[in-house]
N, C-alpha and C positions, 0 to 999 in steps of 0.2 A: 655760529651753532649758540644755542640756548647754554647755561650754566644751571646744575641741577641745583635746586632749592631744597632747603631742611625741611620736614612736617614744620607746621605751626606758623611759618615766616609768609607775609603777604607777598601775591605773585602775582604781575601783572594779568596773567591770565584769568583771575581772580574776580576780575573785573570783567569779563566778557560770559554774555549772555547764552552761550552755545557748550556744549561737552567740548572739554579738551583735556586731554593725560599724555602722560608722558612715558614710554616704554625703554626699558634697556635693552641690550642684544639679548636679552634671556626672555622677550617679552613680559617682563616683571613691570608691577605699577611702581614709578618714583614719585608720580605727581598725579594728583586728580584737582580740578578746581573744582570752586565752590559751588557753579552752577551744576555740575554732574554730580557732586555729593547730593545736594540735593534733591536730585531727580532719581539718584539710584536709591536715598534713603538710607544712605551709610554714613559712618565716620570716617575720616583719612587712616587712624590705625585698624580700622578691618580691610582696608585695601592694599595700602602700600607695603612695597615687599612680595606681596603673590601674584601670581602667574594670572595674567589676563584671563584666560579661561576659565581657572577658578574661583577667580573675585568676585568678578558679575552674576547680578542676580538670573542670571539666562545663559544658554548656551551660544557663543558669538557661530554666525552662521560661515560657512567654509569658505566663500567669497571673500568675507572679511579676513579671515587668516591668509587667506591665500594671498592677500594685497600687503597684507603686514610683512608676509616673508619675502615677497618680491623687492620691496623696497628695502629691508635688510639687506639682503644681497646685492640689489643692484646701485645702493643708496640714491636713489633718483624718486625726486617728488611724484605721487601718482593720486588719480582723484577715482572715486567708486560710488555708484549709487545702488543702492538697496532697499526691498520694502524691509520697513521697522519692526522691529519685535509684535508678536502677535498681529501682524497683518495691518497695525494701524497707521500707514502713513511711509509713504518715500522720504528716506533722509540720504544726505550725501556727505562721505567722509573724505578729508582731504589728510595724506600721510605725507609727512615730510621725515628724510633722514634727520639725526641729530646725534653726536657722538656715540655714532655705534648703535646707537637705539632709534625711537621714533617719537615723533609727535604728530597725536591724532586730534583733527579737528572735526565734531560732528554735529551737523546741523540739518533742520527740518530742510526740504528742498521748497523754495517758493512756486506757485502754481504755475507759471509762465514755465517753469520746465519740467512739470509734468508730476509733481506732486497728488498723493491721492486726495479727494474731495468724498463728501458725502453720497457723489453719487458712483464712487467707484467701488460701494459697498452694498450687498443684497439687504433692503429694509427687513424684511423677516429674517434671516439667517443672520446676520452679520459678516458673511463668506464676502469674499473676492465677487464683483461681477466678470463675466464674461471678457468685457473688453479691457476693463484693468489687469485680470488674469494674462491675457494675450501680450498687454504691457510688460508686465513683470517677465516675462519668459527672457525677455533682451537683456536681462543681468545673469542671467543663469549661467552657474559653470557645470560642465558634464560632467559625468551622468547623472541621470536622475530615476527613480521610480516613480512611473503614472500610475496611478489606479483611478479607476470612475468607479463610481458605487451609484447605484441605481435602488431608490427603495422599495421595499415591497407591498405590493397591494394596496400603494396610496391611495385607487381608487376606490376601494372598498372600505376605506376609512373614512373618506369623504362621505358615504354613501350611510355609513353605518352611524358617525357622529357629527355630520356637515362638515361644512368646511374651516368652522373654526377649528373644529378636531384636529380637520386635517392637516392645518397651519400648524397648530401648537404640535403634532407628531414632529412636522417637519423641523420646527425650531429643539425640539429637542435632541434629534439626531444630531443637527447642525451643531450646538454648543457642546453634545457630548466629543464630536469628531475635532472641534477648535481645541478643545481640553487636553485631548489625548495627544495630539500631535505634536511633535517639537516645534520651536519657534522658527525655525528654518524653514520650515514645512508650507507650501503656499496651498490655499484651499478654496475653491471657486463653485458658486453654484451656477452648475453649466446649464441648467433645464429646471422644470417644474420639480420634477423630484430626481434629479441626476445633478451629482456631482462631481469634480475632478481633482484628486490631490497631485502635488509633485512635490517629493521628498529628494534632497540631494542624497550621491550616493546611488550604488547600484545592491545594495541588499533587500533584496525583494521580499525574502522570508519575514525578516524584522517587522517589514511593514505589514505584512500580510497577518502575522503575530498580534501586533499593536491592533490592528482593524477587527480581527476576532475576537480579542479581549474585550474591545469597544462594543460590538455588537452584542455580545452575550449580557452585558451588562444595562442595555437598554429593553425597555418594554418593547414588544412586537406589535404589528399592526393588529394580528389575532393569537391567540395563543398556541405555543408550538414552534410560531413563525418569527425568524428573524427580522431585525429592522432595515435590513438592505444587504443586497448582494455586492460583489464587487469582482472585479477582471483588472490584471495587473499585470505592467511588462516594464522594461528596462527602456528609458529613451537616452541613446547615443547622440552624440554632437554631430556625426554623420548621418543621422535618422532625421526626416521630416516629422514634425508634430503629427501631422496627420496621419503618419505612417503608423507612429508608435500608438496613438490615440484608436485606430482601427482594430490592431493586435490586441489592445487589453480590452474593448469592448467586445471583441467575438470570445474572449475569455467570460468577460461577465454574461452574453447572452446564452452559454453552455453552461453558466451556474445557474442562469433564469429556469431554463428547461425543465433543470433537474428538480424544482421547485413548482414545478409544473403550472408556471405562470400562461401557460396556454390554452390553460382550462377556466376562463372566468366562473370565478364563485363555486369551485371544486373546493377549494382550501374551507373555505368557511362553513358548508354543509360537512366536510368531514370533521371540522371541528366544531358543529353543534351536535354530529353524530357520535363524536367523543365524549361531548358534554350529558348527552342523554345516556349512553354505556355508563359512565359514571354514577349517574342517579340510580341505575338500575341495580349497580353493583353493591350501594349503600343499605344497611340494614335498619337503621336507627332512623325513624322519621326527622329526630332533629339533624342528624348528619346529613340529611337529605336537604332539607332547607338551609343548614349554614354553608354545606358546598355549593347552593344554587347561589347564594348572595354573592359568595367570593367569586366565584365565576364570573357572574353579570357585572362585579364592580369591574373588573381586570377586561375583560371584551367590551364593554361599551366605554369605558373611561370616565365614570363615576365615581366619586367621591364619599358616597354614604349610600348605604343599601341597610333596608330594615325588613322585615316579617312582621304583619301583624294580624293576630288571629282573632275573628269577630265571635264575640262571644255574647249571643242579645245586643243590647242597646250598648255593648262597650266593645274597648279595642284592645286587646294585650298585644303588647309589645313584646315578642319571646326571642326574637331571633336579630342581632344586626353584623353590620360590615363595615369597616374604614380605612380609609388610607391614613398613612402615619403621617402625625402633623396637622391629620382634620379632626375636629371636635365631635365627639359621638353624637348621634343622631337624637331628635328630639319627636317625640317623647322618650325618655332613658328606657333604657332595659328594664323587662320585667316589672312595667308601669302598667295600669288600667286606666285606660282614658275614656271617658263618654262617648261614644260612636260620635255624635252631633259636634264634639269638640277637635276631631281629629283630618279636618278637611277635605282633602283627597283622597281620603279613604272612606270618609263617608258618602263623596259623591260616588266613587267606585261600589261601593255597598248597594245605592241606591240605583243608578244606573246602569250596574251590571257590566260595563265597559272599562277601557283603559281611558284614564284621563294623563293629563299630560300641558305641562307649560314650559316652553322656554326662556321666559321674564314670570319666573314663578312669583314675585315680591307683586306684580301688577291684578294678579285673578283676585276674584271676589272669596274665594274658597284659601286663600292662604292663612297659614297659622303665624300669628305675632313672633312666637318662640321660633318659632323655625326659621324666619325672616332676622332675627336678631344673631341667629347663627350664621348669616352670610349665604345662605340659601339662595341661588339664582334661578336654578332651573330644577325640573324634577319630573318624575313619570311613577305614576300609579296604575297597577295591573290586577286584578281580582284573580283570586283561585278560586274552583269550583268543587264542589263533594255535592254529590246525588243532585245537582241542579241549582244546588243554594253558595251564594259566594260566602265561604269561610274562613277566606283570608285574604290579604293582601299584598303583593311587592311593591316595596316603596324604593326609588333610586333617584337620589339630588347628587348634584355639585355645589361646590362651596366657593365663594368670591369669585366664581368665575361664571360665564354664560356656555349654555351650549345647545348647538340647533338638536330637537328630539325629532328626529326622522322616522319614516315609516318603516325602515329597514330596523331600527332599533326597537319599536314598537313590538313590529313581528317579534323579533327575536327573545323580548322580554314575554309577550302572549304564548309562543311554543314554550317557554321554560314554565309559565305557568301550567299549561297543559300537561307536558310533560311531568310537573311535580303532582299535579293531581291523581294522571295515571300512578307514578309510584307510591304515592301514600294511600291510595286506592287498594294498591295490591299487598301492600305493607299489612292493611287493616285484614284483607280477605286471608294473608297468611296468619294474620295473631288469630283470628277466629277460630281457622283452621287447628291452631296450637293450641287455644283454648281447649278444644275438644280432644284433641290429642290427649292434653294433660289431665283433662278430666278423666279419659279410659284408663290412663296410668295411674293416677290416682286412687280409681274405684278397686284396680285390679291389686294396689297397697294393700286398699281396706280390707281387700279379702282375704289377702296372706295374714293379715292381723287376725282374722277370726279364729286363726288356731292356735295363734298366743293369746291367750284370754289376758295376761297382765303386759301386754302392749298396745292397748287401743287407744288409738289418736297418735300413736308415737310417729307413723311415716309421714301423715300432713303436718304435724308441729315442727318436726325436721327440716323436713322440705321449705316452708314457709321463712322457716331461722337461717338456712343455707341461702335462700334466693337474698336475703336483707344483706348477711354479710357476704355475699359476693358483689351486691349492689355498693356495697361501701368499701370494698376492695377495688372498683373500678372495669365490673364486669359488664360486657356490652348486652346488649337485649337479647341476642342468639345466644350467647354463651350462657344467659341466666336460665334462658330455656333447655338448654340441655343439661343444666346442673339440677333443674329442678324436675327434667324425667327420670336423672339417673336417683334423684332420692329418692321419688316414688317407687322404682323397683329396685332400690338397694338389698332388699331381703328377699328377692325373687328366687333365690337357690333354698330357700328355708321350705320349698313345695318339697323336696328329696330328703328332709331331715323327718325322722318319726314324730308324731305328736306325743309320746310318752316324753321326748328327749326335749323338744319344746317346752313343755310344760312342767318338767321336775323341777321339783323346790329347793333340792341341794344341789351340790358340788358334782361336776360332771367329772366320770373318771377318763383317764387319758386317751382311752378308744373313744370317750362318747365326744368328748371336745373332738379329737381328728374328725370325725363325725359333722360335729357343729362347723368347724371350720371350713370343710368342705363347699358351704354354701355358697362361700362368692365365688368360686370357679365354677360350680351349677349354673349359678344364677347366671355367670357371663355368658358361657356356652349356651344357656338357653335364651336368653337375651338377643344373643346373634342372630338368630332365626327370624326376631322380630325385625319386619324390614321398616327402614325409616329410623333405624336407632342411629344416630353417630358415635363416632369414636368417644368423643368426650361424656356420652351417657354410659356407655359402657365402661369407660373408665371409674366412673364411681359404682357402680356394680361389684368390678373387680378388685378396685383398690381401696377403698375405704375402711378398710382393717390393716393398711401398712401404717409402720410407724417411722418418727422423721428418722429415728436413729438405727434403722433398718432392723429391729426386733419383731414387725409387725408379719403378717401372711396376707397372700398366698406366697409371694415371690420375694419378699424380702427386700423391697425397694428403699433406697435411702434420700433423704433429701427432696432435692427439686427433681430427681428421678420418678418421685409419686407425680401425677398429674394432678393440677391444683384442683381440679372440681373434687377431685376425692379428700385432696387436704384439708378445702373448706369444708365439707360435707364430713368428714371424720370430727370436728369440734362439735358441730352441730348433734349429731348420732348421740355422741358421748356424754353433752350437756342434757338432751332430753332422758337419755337411759339413766341419767344417775339422779336425776331430781324427779323421777317416776319410781313409782312402787312396785316392784317386779315379786314373783312366787320366792325365790332366794333374797332378797334383800328390802330394806326399807328405802323412803324418799331421803335425798338429802335436801338440805336447805339450797335454796338458789345463792346463797353467800360462799357456803362450803364449796358448791360445785364449781363456781369462778374462780376461786382459789386454788383449786385443784388445776383447771385447767391452767391456771398461769403456769403453777409448780410445774406441769407436764410440758411446758414450752421448751423445745429443744431436745425432747425426749419423744413423747407421743406425738407432739403437735408441730407444725411448721411454724417456726418463732413470728412471721410476718401476721400470720392467719390470725394466731392468739392476742396479737398487739390492735389487730382490727377488731377480735371479737369484743376483747376487753373495753374499747372504743365505743363498741354498738351497745354495750353493756350499760355505760355509763349517760350514753344519750337518752336511753330507755330509762331510766331511773327519776 
């Protein structure tokens, strides 16, 4: 039996170039040799007195702990061979009984006894090969959870991104799995797109949850599709591996069928249909372009995406998208560049066809500023309008080459076509809106002819409301609704007698009640006009409500007042105060702005007032 040595003293085991440590009867470390301390990157005071399971950098394998306890109970020397931490090689353990505890000698196994070599690991993924995996099964202590994983749509990834893109996808999944699995688990690349995992124990749910979490964090082969599908079972000691494999594979195939793997290409088609529907749902042209770039970046595995508007002999780079950690595309955002200096964009403009290169630096049309960023592969597709090339979609990879496949080019060209249709539709809708707004404005101006002191008020208030709404971040559609409401805000004055509209003095209580009724009358009349939105009707009915609830007709307070009505209320009052009326003189701009600021939180929404004041400062 060996005596215990005090920390800091020289121990003969410190001269041994293998890992040696001593445990007491409670599996606490009482000695760790110098070689082990160096290998584990620890100091002795960090380990001594601590339990073996808690002290080590990684969790000990169950078969190792079982061997420790066997020697403690039998006091008989034993040997064990296991696959080392993170599956990086076979190691041998010799465990000796010692004064009620253990001496453990850990050494790498020589090749002659079956240690792993570089051929035991798959070159692409770093996982065990099938042969090494089968050999590792000889040391298992049962039961184990067996999981079979199959990558989804790998063929589609290869078709879309080339085989280099497919290999990158396989590596990404394999790395994530190796990082997520505990050290005692085995993982093997069983086939081209298939992996097998063995994890000690029988907690199938725990492994399923771990794999689900890993799967959710991985990029899928196409949007809305998970990276892999998995089938699991328990492999018991009395069950042949082939039987357990078949059971897990059956679960895998059932789940694959749910993903409609039996219908090749259906998911890709569905994904593009969804993409098109998303474009149709977007109203703002800028949103359409940005969404297209974001989608293409992820769908086709590029690093940079940009949109260049072709304007005469210049290209204006209006939008971009990029992966995290990737430099912004060159030329930079919101920059105009002579078309002749844009490389493939100029080529696309001249040839009216898609241009691409898997090896971008080697082509004549490459740009030095783009090469300097590390761009290796690129694709540019024209966007047409009325038969003319009006823009270009640009996609690039950075510091890696990507095969530009025919399928990839087809998807970008279909996106350009879909974008062309969507933008044309938005332009047509915009033209119709302009015509409708012109009609609404005309109606508003007709109403003003009955109120001699009110000339030009409708147009001025509507234009100011649009600027204020834009300042507050309203989108194109909401601004359209706001302007229409502004044009028709006094529609109800058709029901107010001329003598009341033109009365120079104060109104009586009865007359004021008639005047106030114009908002309800106008709202009722406007509801009979086809095509007016609820947001437009809100302006007509609620532009005389007050933030503190003292307005009319409904006595609404705060944010219960529709936003468009709150915006227009400020502009309506501003224009009314700076204008001369039969019953008052015109206020100065400065006095009017001060009054609106004073009424913040009483008459007006404080947020709208702040935006109004900011807008006034910008215009000064």
